[in-house]
Biotite code that builds the C-alpha atoms (Angstrom):
import biotite.structure as struc

atoms = struc.array([
    struc.Atom([-9.290, -15.297, -7.889], chain_id="A", res_id=1, res_name="MET", atom_name="CA", element="C"),
    struc.Atom([-7.189, -12.092, -7.814], chain_id="A", res_id=2, res_name="PRO", atom_name="CA", element="C"),
    struc.Atom([-6.011, -10.797, -4.469], chain_id="A", res_id=3, res_name="LYS", atom_name="CA", element="C"),
    struc.Atom([-7.808, -7.721, -3.218], chain_id="A", res_id=4, res_name="HIS", atom_name="CA", element="C"),
    struc.Atom([-5.952, -4.462, -2.612], chain_id="A", res_id=5, res_name="ILE", atom_name="CA", element="C"),
    struc.Atom([-5.488, -4.059, 1.134], chain_id="A", res_id=6, res_name="ASN", atom_name="CA", element="C"),
    struc.Atom([-3.897, -0.950, 2.645], chain_id="A", res_id=7, res_name="VAL", atom_name="CA", element="C"),
    struc.Atom([-2.755, -0.795, 6.287], chain_id="A", res_id=8, res_name="ALA", atom_name="CA", element="C"),
    struc.Atom([-2.635, 2.603, 7.988], chain_id="A", res_id=9, res_name="LEU", atom_name="CA", element="C"),
    struc.Atom([-1.320, 2.599, 11.562], chain_id="A", res_id=10, res_name="ASP", atom_name="CA", element="C"),
    struc.Atom([-0.420, 5.351, 13.995], chain_id="A", res_id=11, res_name="GLY", atom_name="CA", element="C"),
    struc.Atom([-0.981, 6.812, 17.448], chain_id="A", res_id=12, res_name="PRO", atom_name="CA", element="C"),
    struc.Atom([-4.115, 8.430, 18.851], chain_id="A", res_id=13, res_name="ALA", atom_name="CA", element="C"),
    struc.Atom([-5.143, 11.791, 17.432], chain_id="A", res_id=14, res_name="GLY", atom_name="CA", element="C"),
    struc.Atom([-2.920, 11.661, 14.368], chain_id="A", res_id=15, res_name="VAL", atom_name="CA", element="C"),
    struc.Atom([-5.853, 11.738, 11.953], chain_id="A", res_id=16, res_name="GLY", atom_name="CA", element="C"),
    struc.Atom([-5.822, 8.136, 10.769], chain_id="A", res_id=17, res_name="LYS", atom_name="CA", element="C"),
    struc.Atom([-9.577, 7.889, 10.284], chain_id="A", res_id=18, res_name="SER", atom_name="CA", element="C"),
    struc.Atom([-9.883, 11.194, 8.434], chain_id="A", res_id=19, res_name="THR", atom_name="CA", element="C"),
    struc.Atom([-6.942, 10.290, 6.216], chain_id="A", res_id=20, res_name="THR", atom_name="CA", element="C"),
    struc.Atom([-8.134, 6.749, 5.544], chain_id="A", res_id=21, res_name="ALA", atom_name="CA", element="C"),
    struc.Atom([-11.638, 7.943, 4.614], chain_id="A", res_id=22, res_name="LYS", atom_name="CA", element="C"),
    struc.Atom([-10.213, 10.473, 2.157], chain_id="A", res_id=23, res_name="ALA", atom_name="CA", element="C"),
    struc.Atom([-7.860, 7.919, 0.590], chain_id="A", res_id=24, res_name="VAL", atom_name="CA", element="C"),
    struc.Atom([-10.693, 5.401, 0.296], chain_id="A", res_id=25, res_name="ALA", atom_name="CA", element="C"),
    struc.Atom([-12.911, 7.936, -1.452], chain_id="A", res_id=26, res_name="LYS", atom_name="CA", element="C"),
    struc.Atom([-10.163, 9.020, -3.839], chain_id="A", res_id=27, res_name="LYS", atom_name="CA", element="C"),
    struc.Atom([-9.142, 5.489, -4.839], chain_id="A", res_id=28, res_name="LEU", atom_name="CA", element="C"),
    struc.Atom([-12.507, 3.719, -4.624], chain_id="A", res_id=29, res_name="GLY", atom_name="CA", element="C"),
    struc.Atom([-11.605, 1.543, -1.639], chain_id="A", res_id=30, res_name="LEU", atom_name="CA", element="C"),
    struc.Atom([-13.759, 0.525, 1.312], chain_id="A", res_id=31, res_name="ILE", atom_name="CA", element="C"),
    struc.Atom([-12.764, 2.231, 4.554], chain_id="A", res_id=32, res_name="TYR", atom_name="CA", element="C"),
    struc.Atom([-12.636, 0.007, 7.643], chain_id="A", res_id=33, res_name="VAL", atom_name="CA", element="C"),
    struc.Atom([-12.384, 1.749, 11.021], chain_id="A", res_id=34, res_name="ASP", atom_name="CA", element="C"),
    struc.Atom([-10.999, -1.073, 13.141], chain_id="A", res_id=35, res_name="THR", atom_name="CA", element="C"),
    struc.Atom([-10.868, 1.089, 16.263], chain_id="A", res_id=36, res_name="GLY", atom_name="CA", element="C"),
    struc.Atom([-14.660, 1.211, 16.134], chain_id="A", res_id=37, res_name="ALA", atom_name="CA", element="C"),
    struc.Atom([-14.754, -2.549, 16.648], chain_id="A", res_id=38, res_name="LEU", atom_name="CA", element="C"),
    struc.Atom([-12.776, -2.276, 19.885], chain_id="A", res_id=39, res_name="TYR", atom_name="CA", element="C"),
    struc.Atom([-14.919, 0.648, 20.979], chain_id="A", res_id=40, res_name="ARG", atom_name="CA", element="C"),
    struc.Atom([-18.000, -1.492, 20.403], chain_id="A", res_id=41, res_name="ALA", atom_name="CA", element="C"),
    struc.Atom([-16.621, -4.230, 22.642], chain_id="A", res_id=42, res_name="VAL", atom_name="CA", element="C"),
    struc.Atom([-15.768, -1.625, 25.276], chain_id="A", res_id=43, res_name="GLY", atom_name="CA", element="C"),
    struc.Atom([-19.281, -0.178, 25.139], chain_id="A", res_id=44, res_name="VAL", atom_name="CA", element="C"),
    struc.Atom([-20.776, -3.652, 25.573], chain_id="A", res_id=45, res_name="CYS", atom_name="CA", element="C"),
    struc.Atom([-18.641, -4.195, 28.687], chain_id="A", res_id=46, res_name="VAL", atom_name="CA", element="C"),
    struc.Atom([-19.733, -0.828, 30.095], chain_id="A", res_id=47, res_name="LEU", atom_name="CA", element="C"),
    struc.Atom([-23.375, -1.637, 29.304], chain_id="A", res_id=48, res_name="ASP", atom_name="CA", element="C"),
    struc.Atom([-23.084, -4.680, 31.548], chain_id="A", res_id=49, res_name="ARG", atom_name="CA", element="C"),
    struc.Atom([-21.609, -2.592, 34.330], chain_id="A", res_id=50, res_name="GLY", atom_name="CA", element="C"),
    struc.Atom([-18.196, -4.180, 33.877], chain_id="A", res_id=51, res_name="GLY", atom_name="CA", element="C"),
    struc.Atom([-14.773, -2.664, 34.531], chain_id="A", res_id=52, res_name="ASP", atom_name="CA", element="C"),
    struc.Atom([-12.926, -2.448, 31.201], chain_id="A", res_id=53, res_name="THR", atom_name="CA", element="C"),
    struc.Atom([-9.586, -2.588, 33.018], chain_id="A", res_id=54, res_name="GLU", atom_name="CA", element="C"),
    struc.Atom([-10.365, -6.060, 34.371], chain_id="A", res_id=55, res_name="LYS", atom_name="CA", element="C"),
    struc.Atom([-10.037, -8.974, 31.968], chain_id="A", res_id=56, res_name="ALA", atom_name="CA", element="C"),
    struc.Atom([-12.372, -11.019, 34.152], chain_id="A", res_id=57, res_name="GLU", atom_name="CA", element="C"),
    struc.Atom([-15.126, -8.473, 33.382], chain_id="A", res_id=58, res_name="ASP", atom_name="CA", element="C"),
    struc.Atom([-14.265, -8.196, 29.681], chain_id="A", res_id=59, res_name="VAL", atom_name="CA", element="C"),
    struc.Atom([-13.830, -11.798, 28.526], chain_id="A", res_id=60, res_name="VAL", atom_name="CA", element="C"),
    struc.Atom([-17.325, -13.078, 29.520], chain_id="A", res_id=61, res_name="PRO", atom_name="CA", element="C"),
    struc.Atom([-18.897, -10.349, 27.346], chain_id="A", res_id=62, res_name="VAL", atom_name="CA", element="C"),
    struc.Atom([-17.372, -11.969, 24.264], chain_id="A", res_id=63, res_name="LEU", atom_name="CA", element="C"),
    struc.Atom([-19.454, -15.115, 24.727], chain_id="A", res_id=64, res_name="ASP", atom_name="CA", element="C"),
    struc.Atom([-22.280, -14.889, 22.227], chain_id="A", res_id=65, res_name="GLY", atom_name="CA", element="C"),
    struc.Atom([-21.287, -11.367, 21.108], chain_id="A", res_id=66, res_name="LEU", atom_name="CA", element="C"),
    struc.Atom([-21.515, -10.637, 17.389], chain_id="A", res_id=67, res_name="LYS", atom_name="CA", element="C"),
    struc.Atom([-19.816, -7.495, 16.058], chain_id="A", res_id=68, res_name="ILE", atom_name="CA", element="C"),
    struc.Atom([-20.614, -6.547, 12.462], chain_id="A", res_id=69, res_name="GLU", atom_name="CA", element="C"),
    struc.Atom([-19.784, -3.742, 10.061], chain_id="A", res_id=70, res_name="ILE", atom_name="CA", element="C"),
    struc.Atom([-22.536, -2.624, 7.724], chain_id="A", res_id=71, res_name="ARG", atom_name="CA", element="C"),
    struc.Atom([-22.448, 0.217, 5.226], chain_id="A", res_id=72, res_name="TYR", atom_name="CA", element="C"),
    struc.Atom([-25.458, 2.524, 5.286], chain_id="A", res_id=73, res_name="ILE", atom_name="CA", element="C"),
    struc.Atom([-25.524, 5.246, 2.623], chain_id="A", res_id=74, res_name="ASP", atom_name="CA", element="C"),
    struc.Atom([-21.798, 4.681, 2.155], chain_id="A", res_id=75, res_name="GLY", atom_name="CA", element="C"),
    struc.Atom([-20.976, 5.170, 5.847], chain_id="A", res_id=76, res_name="GLU", atom_name="CA", element="C"),
    struc.Atom([-19.620, 2.472, 8.140], chain_id="A", res_id=77, res_name="GLN", atom_name="CA", element="C"),
    struc.Atom([-21.911, 1.527, 11.008], chain_id="A", res_id=78, res_name="HIS", atom_name="CA", element="C"),
    struc.Atom([-20.942, -0.896, 13.761], chain_id="A", res_id=79, res_name="VAL", atom_name="CA", element="C"),
    struc.Atom([-23.544, -3.277, 15.137], chain_id="A", res_id=80, res_name="PHE", atom_name="CA", element="C"),
    struc.Atom([-23.310, -5.295, 18.351], chain_id="A", res_id=81, res_name="ALA", atom_name="CA", element="C"),
    struc.Atom([-25.777, -8.170, 18.429], chain_id="A", res_id=82, res_name="ASN", atom_name="CA", element="C"),
    struc.Atom([-27.900, -6.375, 15.859], chain_id="A", res_id=83, res_name="GLY", atom_name="CA", element="C"),
    struc.Atom([-27.866, -2.986, 17.625], chain_id="A", res_id=84, res_name="ARG", atom_name="CA", element="C"),
    struc.Atom([-26.372, 0.028, 15.853], chain_id="A", res_id=85, res_name="ASP", atom_name="CA", element="C"),
    struc.Atom([-23.859, 1.415, 18.377], chain_id="A", res_id=86, res_name="VAL", atom_name="CA", element="C"),
    struc.Atom([-22.386, 4.173, 16.194], chain_id="A", res_id=87, res_name="ASN", atom_name="CA", element="C"),
    struc.Atom([-23.834, 6.854, 18.445], chain_id="A", res_id=88, res_name="GLY", atom_name="CA", element="C"),
    struc.Atom([-22.246, 5.319, 21.540], chain_id="A", res_id=89, res_name="LEU", atom_name="CA", element="C"),
    struc.Atom([-18.681, 4.619, 20.446], chain_id="A", res_id=90, res_name="ILE", atom_name="CA", element="C"),
    struc.Atom([-17.356, 8.156, 19.941], chain_id="A", res_id=91, res_name="ARG", atom_name="CA", element="C"),
    struc.Atom([-17.459, 9.339, 23.548], chain_id="A", res_id=92, res_name="THR", atom_name="CA", element="C"),
    struc.Atom([-14.382, 9.793, 25.789], chain_id="A", res_id=93, res_name="PRO", atom_name="CA", element="C"),
    struc.Atom([-15.609, 6.864, 27.903], chain_id="A", res_id=94, res_name="ALA", atom_name="CA", element="C"),
    struc.Atom([-15.744, 4.628, 24.821], chain_id="A", res_id=95, res_name="ALA", atom_name="CA", element="C"),
    struc.Atom([-12.251, 5.773, 23.812], chain_id="A", res_id=96, res_name="SER", atom_name="CA", element="C"),
    struc.Atom([-10.785, 4.757, 27.165], chain_id="A", res_id=97, res_name="LYS", atom_name="CA", element="C"),
    struc.Atom([-12.755, 1.512, 27.140], chain_id="A", res_id=98, res_name="ALA", atom_name="CA", element="C"),
    struc.Atom([-11.371, 0.731, 23.692], chain_id="A", res_id=99, res_name="SER", atom_name="CA", element="C"),
    struc.Atom([-7.787, 1.171, 24.860], chain_id="A", res_id=100, res_name="SER", atom_name="CA", element="C"),
    struc.Atom([-8.495, -0.975, 27.938], chain_id="A", res_id=101, res_name="ASP", atom_name="CA", element="C"),
    struc.Atom([-10.087, -3.909, 26.130], chain_id="A", res_id=102, res_name="VAL", atom_name="CA", element="C"),
    struc.Atom([-7.483, -3.838, 23.344], chain_id="A", res_id=103, res_name="SER", atom_name="CA", element="C"),
    struc.Atom([-4.941, -5.069, 25.914], chain_id="A", res_id=104, res_name="LYS", atom_name="CA", element="C"),
    struc.Atom([-6.936, -8.253, 26.479], chain_id="A", res_id=105, res_name="VAL", atom_name="CA", element="C"),
    struc.Atom([-5.606, -11.070, 24.230], chain_id="A", res_id=106, res_name="PRO", atom_name="CA", element="C"),
    struc.Atom([-9.029, -12.698, 23.990], chain_id="A", res_id=107, res_name="GLU", atom_name="CA", element="C"),
    struc.Atom([-10.522, -9.483, 22.562], chain_id="A", res_id=108, res_name="VAL", atom_name="CA", element="C"),
    struc.Atom([-7.826, -9.177, 19.913], chain_id="A", res_id=109, res_name="ARG", atom_name="CA", element="C"),
    struc.Atom([-8.265, -12.817, 18.923], chain_id="A", res_id=110, res_name="ALA", atom_name="CA", element="C"),
    struc.Atom([-12.044, -12.354, 18.845], chain_id="A", res_id=111, res_name="PHE", atom_name="CA", element="C"),
    struc.Atom([-11.831, -9.433, 16.389], chain_id="A", res_id=112, res_name="LEU", atom_name="CA", element="C"),
    struc.Atom([-8.902, -10.678, 14.302], chain_id="A", res_id=113, res_name="LEU", atom_name="CA", element="C"),
    struc.Atom([-10.903, -12.911, 12.000], chain_id="A", res_id=114, res_name="GLU", atom_name="CA", element="C"),
    struc.Atom([-13.637, -10.287, 11.560], chain_id="A", res_id=115, res_name="THR", atom_name="CA", element="C"),
    struc.Atom([-11.076, -7.840, 10.200], chain_id="A", res_id=116, res_name="GLN", atom_name="CA", element="C"),
    struc.Atom([-9.291, -10.358, 7.989], chain_id="A", res_id=117, res_name="ARG", atom_name="CA", element="C"),
    struc.Atom([-12.567, -11.555, 6.485], chain_id="A", res_id=118, res_name="GLU", atom_name="CA", element="C"),
    struc.Atom([-13.404, -7.990, 5.436], chain_id="A", res_id=119, res_name="ILE", atom_name="CA", element="C"),
    struc.Atom([-9.977, -7.690, 3.788], chain_id="A", res_id=120, res_name="ALA", atom_name="CA", element="C"),
    struc.Atom([-10.352, -10.994, 1.959], chain_id="A", res_id=121, res_name="ARG", atom_name="CA", element="C"),
    struc.Atom([-13.627, -9.884, 0.426], chain_id="A", res_id=122, res_name="GLU", atom_name="CA", element="C"),
    struc.Atom([-12.921, -6.221, -0.415], chain_id="A", res_id=123, res_name="ASN", atom_name="CA", element="C"),
    struc.Atom([-10.419, -3.715, -1.746], chain_id="A", res_id=124, res_name="ASP", atom_name="CA", element="C"),
    struc.Atom([-10.023, -1.741, 1.460], chain_id="A", res_id=125, res_name="CYS", atom_name="CA", element="C"),
    struc.Atom([-7.968, 0.519, 3.669], chain_id="A", res_id=126, res_name="ILE", atom_name="CA", element="C"),
    struc.Atom([-7.880, -0.254, 7.400], chain_id="A", res_id=127, res_name="MET", atom_name="CA", element="C"),
    struc.Atom([-6.639, 2.093, 10.079], chain_id="A", res_id=128, res_name="ASP", atom_name="CA", element="C"),
    struc.Atom([-5.601, 1.108, 13.565], chain_id="A", res_id=129, res_name="GLY", atom_name="CA", element="C"),
    struc.Atom([-2.535, 0.387, 15.662], chain_id="A", res_id=130, res_name="ARG", atom_name="CA", element="C"),
    struc.Atom([-1.507, -3.100, 14.571], chain_id="A", res_id=131, res_name="ASP", atom_name="CA", element="C"),
    struc.Atom([-2.907, -3.470, 11.058], chain_id="A", res_id=132, res_name="ILE", atom_name="CA", element="C"),
    struc.Atom([0.431, -3.789, 9.295], chain_id="A", res_id=133, res_name="GLY", atom_name="CA", element="C"),
    struc.Atom([2.078, -5.824, 12.038], chain_id="A", res_id=134, res_name="THR", atom_name="CA", element="C"),
    struc.Atom([-0.686, -8.257, 13.038], chain_id="A", res_id=135, res_name="VAL", atom_name="CA", element="C"),
    struc.Atom([-4.002, -7.951, 11.197], chain_id="A", res_id=136, res_name="ILE", atom_name="CA", element="C"),
    struc.Atom([-2.782, -7.646, 7.590], chain_id="A", res_id=137, res_name="LEU", atom_name="CA", element="C"),
    struc.Atom([0.935, -8.533, 7.556], chain_id="A", res_id=138, res_name="PRO", atom_name="CA", element="C"),
    struc.Atom([0.686, -9.199, 3.801], chain_id="A", res_id=139, res_name="ASP", atom_name="CA", element="C"),
    struc.Atom([-1.089, -5.918, 2.962], chain_id="A", res_id=140, res_name="ALA", atom_name="CA", element="C"),
    struc.Atom([-0.465, -4.463, -0.491], chain_id="A", res_id=141, res_name="SER", atom_name="CA", element="C"),
    struc.Atom([0.791, -1.234, 1.086], chain_id="A", res_id=142, res_name="ALA", atom_name="CA", element="C"),
    struc.Atom([1.581, -0.205, 4.668], chain_id="A", res_id=143, res_name="LYS", atom_name="CA", element="C"),
    struc.Atom([1.841, 3.261, 6.201], chain_id="A", res_id=144, res_name="PHE", atom_name="CA", element="C"),
    struc.Atom([2.609, 4.555, 9.683], chain_id="A", res_id=145, res_name="PHE", atom_name="CA", element="C"),
    struc.Atom([1.149, 8.024, 10.163], chain_id="A", res_id=146, res_name="LEU", atom_name="CA", element="C"),
    struc.Atom([2.669, 10.109, 12.926], chain_id="A", res_id=147, res_name="THR", atom_name="CA", element="C"),
    struc.Atom([2.885, 13.703, 14.166], chain_id="A", res_id=148, res_name="ALA", atom_name="CA", element="C"),
    struc.Atom([4.284, 15.641, 17.104], chain_id="A", res_id=149, res_name="ASP", atom_name="CA", element="C"),
    struc.Atom([2.176, 14.946, 20.251], chain_id="A", res_id=150, res_name="PRO", atom_name="CA", element="C"),
    struc.Atom([1.430, 18.635, 20.815], chain_id="A", res_id=151, res_name="ALA", atom_name="CA", element="C"),
    struc.Atom([0.219, 18.982, 17.230], chain_id="A", res_id=152, res_name="GLU", atom_name="CA", element="C"),
    struc.Atom([-1.963, 15.907, 17.621], chain_id="A", res_id=153, res_name="ARG", atom_name="CA", element="C"),
    struc.Atom([-3.460, 17.381, 20.780], chain_id="A", res_id=154, res_name="ALA", atom_name="CA", element="C"),
    struc.Atom([-4.199, 20.667, 18.995], chain_id="A", res_id=155, res_name="ARG", atom_name="CA", element="C"),
    struc.Atom([-5.955, 18.796, 16.196], chain_id="A", res_id=156, res_name="ARG", atom_name="CA", element="C"),
    struc.Atom([-8.019, 16.769, 18.649], chain_id="A", res_id=157, res_name="ARG", atom_name="CA", element="C"),
    struc.Atom([-9.066, 19.925, 20.563], chain_id="A", res_id=158, res_name="VAL", atom_name="CA", element="C"),
    struc.Atom([-10.112, 21.612, 17.316], chain_id="A", res_id=159, res_name="ALA", atom_name="CA", element="C"),
    struc.Atom([-12.107, 18.516, 16.305], chain_id="A", res_id=160, res_name="GLU", atom_name="CA", element="C"),
    struc.Atom([-13.862, 18.373, 19.674], chain_id="A", res_id=161, res_name="MET", atom_name="CA", element="C"),
    struc.Atom([-14.729, 22.063, 19.648], chain_id="A", res_id=162, res_name="LYS", atom_name="CA", element="C"),
    struc.Atom([-16.063, 21.747, 16.112], chain_id="A", res_id=163, res_name="GLU", atom_name="CA", element="C"),
    struc.Atom([-18.453, 19.100, 17.452], chain_id="A", res_id=164, res_name="LYS", atom_name="CA", element="C"),
    struc.Atom([-19.532, 21.404, 20.269], chain_id="A", res_id=165, res_name="GLY", atom_name="CA", element="C"),
    struc.Atom([-17.652, 19.501, 22.965], chain_id="A", res_id=166, res_name="MET", atom_name="CA", element="C"),
    struc.Atom([-15.670, 21.070, 25.799], chain_id="A", res_id=167, res_name="ASP", atom_name="CA", element="C"),
    struc.Atom([-11.945, 20.687, 25.188], chain_id="A", res_id=168, res_name="ALA", atom_name="CA", element="C"),
    struc.Atom([-8.951, 21.788, 27.240], chain_id="A", res_id=169, res_name="ASP", atom_name="CA", element="C"),
    struc.Atom([-5.540, 21.491, 25.558], chain_id="A", res_id=170, res_name="PHE", atom_name="CA", element="C"),
    struc.Atom([-3.611, 20.490, 28.696], chain_id="A", res_id=171, res_name="ASP", atom_name="CA", element="C"),
    struc.Atom([-6.111, 17.763, 29.534], chain_id="A", res_id=172, res_name="THR", atom_name="CA", element="C"),
    struc.Atom([-6.219, 16.409, 25.979], chain_id="A", res_id=173, res_name="VAL", atom_name="CA", element="C"),
    struc.Atom([-2.415, 16.537, 25.722], chain_id="A", res_id=174, res_name="PHE", atom_name="CA", element="C"),
    struc.Atom([-1.987, 14.625, 28.990], chain_id="A", res_id=175, res_name="ALA", atom_name="CA", element="C"),
    struc.Atom([-4.578, 12.031, 27.962], chain_id="A", res_id=176, res_name="ASP", atom_name="CA", element="C"),
    struc.Atom([-2.881, 11.593, 24.595], chain_id="A", res_id=177, res_name="MET", atom_name="CA", element="C"),
    struc.Atom([0.552, 11.019, 26.124], chain_id="A", res_id=178, res_name="LYS", atom_name="CA", element="C"),
    struc.Atom([-0.950, 8.499, 28.541], chain_id="A", res_id=179, res_name="ALA", atom_name="CA", element="C"),
    struc.Atom([-2.689, 6.721, 25.641], chain_id="A", res_id=180, res_name="ARG", atom_name="CA", element="C"),
    struc.Atom([0.575, 6.657, 23.651], chain_id="A", res_id=181, res_name="ASP", atom_name="CA", element="C"),
    struc.Atom([2.400, 5.063, 26.576], chain_id="A", res_id=182, res_name="LEU", atom_name="CA", element="C"),
    struc.Atom([-0.347, 2.510, 27.128], chain_id="A", res_id=183, res_name="GLN", atom_name="CA", element="C"),
    struc.Atom([-0.589, 1.570, 23.444], chain_id="A", res_id=184, res_name="ASP", atom_name="CA", element="C"),
    struc.Atom([3.167, 1.334, 22.874], chain_id="A", res_id=185, res_name="SER", atom_name="CA", element="C"),
    struc.Atom([3.973, -0.702, 25.997], chain_id="A", res_id=186, res_name="THR", atom_name="CA", element="C"),
    struc.Atom([1.084, -3.173, 26.088], chain_id="A", res_id=187, res_name="ARG", atom_name="CA", element="C"),
    struc.Atom([2.130, -6.809, 25.999], chain_id="A", res_id=188, res_name="ALA", atom_name="CA", element="C"),
    struc.Atom([-0.174, -7.760, 23.133], chain_id="A", res_id=189, res_name="VAL", atom_name="CA", element="C"),
    struc.Atom([0.325, -6.174, 19.674], chain_id="A", res_id=190, res_name="ALA", atom_name="CA", element="C"),
    struc.Atom([1.972, -2.938, 20.853], chain_id="A", res_id=191, res_name="PRO", atom_name="CA", element="C"),
    struc.Atom([1.826, 0.165, 18.687], chain_id="A", res_id=192, res_name="LEU", atom_name="CA", element="C"),
    struc.Atom([4.848, 0.161, 16.373], chain_id="A", res_id=193, res_name="ARG", atom_name="CA", element="C"),
    struc.Atom([5.509, 0.554, 12.640], chain_id="A", res_id=194, res_name="PRO", atom_name="CA", element="C"),
    struc.Atom([5.732, -2.587, 10.548], chain_id="A", res_id=195, res_name="ALA", atom_name="CA", element="C"),
    struc.Atom([9.305, -3.068, 9.259], chain_id="A", res_id=196, res_name="PRO", atom_name="CA", element="C"),
    struc.Atom([8.140, -2.447, 5.693], chain_id="A", res_id=197, res_name="ASP", atom_name="CA", element="C"),
    struc.Atom([5.751, 0.436, 6.469], chain_id="A", res_id=198, res_name="ALA", atom_name="CA", element="C"),
    struc.Atom([6.255, 3.881, 4.953], chain_id="A", res_id=199, res_name="VAL", atom_name="CA", element="C"),
    struc.Atom([6.558, 6.503, 7.714], chain_id="A", res_id=200, res_name="LEU", atom_name="CA", element="C"),
    struc.Atom([4.508, 9.653, 7.042], chain_id="A", res_id=201, res_name="VAL", atom_name="CA", element="C"),
    struc.Atom([5.159, 12.520, 9.485], chain_id="A", res_id=202, res_name="ASP", atom_name="CA", element="C"),
    struc.Atom([2.172, 14.841, 9.150], chain_id="A", res_id=203, res_name="SER", atom_name="CA", element="C"),
    struc.Atom([3.275, 17.454, 11.723], chain_id="A", res_id=204, res_name="THR", atom_name="CA", element="C"),
    struc.Atom([3.779, 20.110, 9.067], chain_id="A", res_id=205, res_name="HIS", atom_name="CA", element="C"),
    struc.Atom([1.498, 18.675, 6.383], chain_id="A", res_id=206, res_name="MET", atom_name="CA", element="C"),
    struc.Atom([-2.085, 19.492, 5.515], chain_id="A", res_id=207, res_name="SER", atom_name="CA", element="C"),
    struc.Atom([-4.639, 16.704, 5.222], chain_id="A", res_id=208, res_name="LEU", atom_name="CA", element="C"),
    struc.Atom([-4.611, 17.094, 1.445], chain_id="A", res_id=209, res_name="GLU", atom_name="CA", element="C"),
    struc.Atom([-0.820, 16.701, 1.340], chain_id="A", res_id=210, res_name="GLU", atom_name="CA", element="C"),
    struc.Atom([-0.963, 13.562, 3.475], chain_id="A", res_id=211, res_name="VAL", atom_name="CA", element="C"),
    struc.Atom([-3.716, 12.035, 1.349], chain_id="A", res_id=212, res_name="VAL", atom_name="CA", element="C"),
    struc.Atom([-1.927, 12.865, -1.910], chain_id="A", res_id=213, res_name="ASP", atom_name="CA", element="C"),
    struc.Atom([1.325, 11.369, -0.611], chain_id="A", res_id=214, res_name="THR", atom_name="CA", element="C"),
    struc.Atom([-0.339, 8.107, 0.363], chain_id="A", res_id=215, res_name="ILE", atom_name="CA", element="C"),
    struc.Atom([-2.444, 7.877, -2.800], chain_id="A", res_id=216, res_name="CYS", atom_name="CA", element="C"),
    struc.Atom([0.607, 8.321, -5.030], chain_id="A", res_id=217, res_name="ARG", atom_name="CA", element="C"),
    struc.Atom([2.227, 5.335, -3.350], chain_id="A", res_id=218, res_name="MET", atom_name="CA", element="C"),
    struc.Atom([-0.885, 3.149, -3.494], chain_id="A", res_id=219, res_name="ILE", atom_name="CA", element="C"),
    struc.Atom([-1.970, 3.938, -7.065], chain_id="A", res_id=220, res_name="LYS", atom_name="CA", element="C"),
    struc.Atom([0.401, 1.524, -8.851], chain_id="A", res_id=221, res_name="PRO", atom_name="CA", element="C"),
    struc.Atom([-1.124, -1.330, -6.819], chain_id="A", res_id=222, res_name="SER", atom_name="CA", element="C"),
    struc.Atom([-4.697, -0.192, -7.491], chain_id="A", res_id=223, res_name="VAL", atom_name="CA", element="C"),
    struc.Atom([-4.103, 0.250, -11.198], chain_id="A", res_id=224, res_name="ASN", atom_name="CA", element="C"),
])
């Protein structure tokens, strides 16, 4: 049975991983897997129980009996927790913080590891996250680390939030982003870092189309 094409796309918060991965998936006919949504779903489940996502003793018990699934509805990824569609709950600032908190818990990472690898075994896909190339798919067909200047990432996040009708202050978003970078890069378990064989793509001065074209050109020989 031929190996499926698996693409790993890692990078810090606000760099546009999801937008880029979706566009690459559409262009090359791959399935897009938003792994961050899985962690957000776990975080939301902890919050639903009134737990503190910064305390492992509140997080770990939630995993008992929890089933996180990805289903595709009209071509869009939806995340289900114990049969409940939580897509509408996982894109809030609270869910974002909860995701970062629970991702530091080794039991959470172990819990979701096999879910992600099973998807990759069964599909030609592109996954975005923070440890795809280093931990989840170390044997991926292609690996990329997408980065950009923190101020530029903050500007993009503010524009995205305003486009969705949300209040957004640059200084606040910038401070939150730097704090998230520090937390993700210094955590003890699977810290944010490029895989040794990942291609670094600095998108600070690139348009989305340029980033997507750059990545697609490098993946295409594997796909074809």
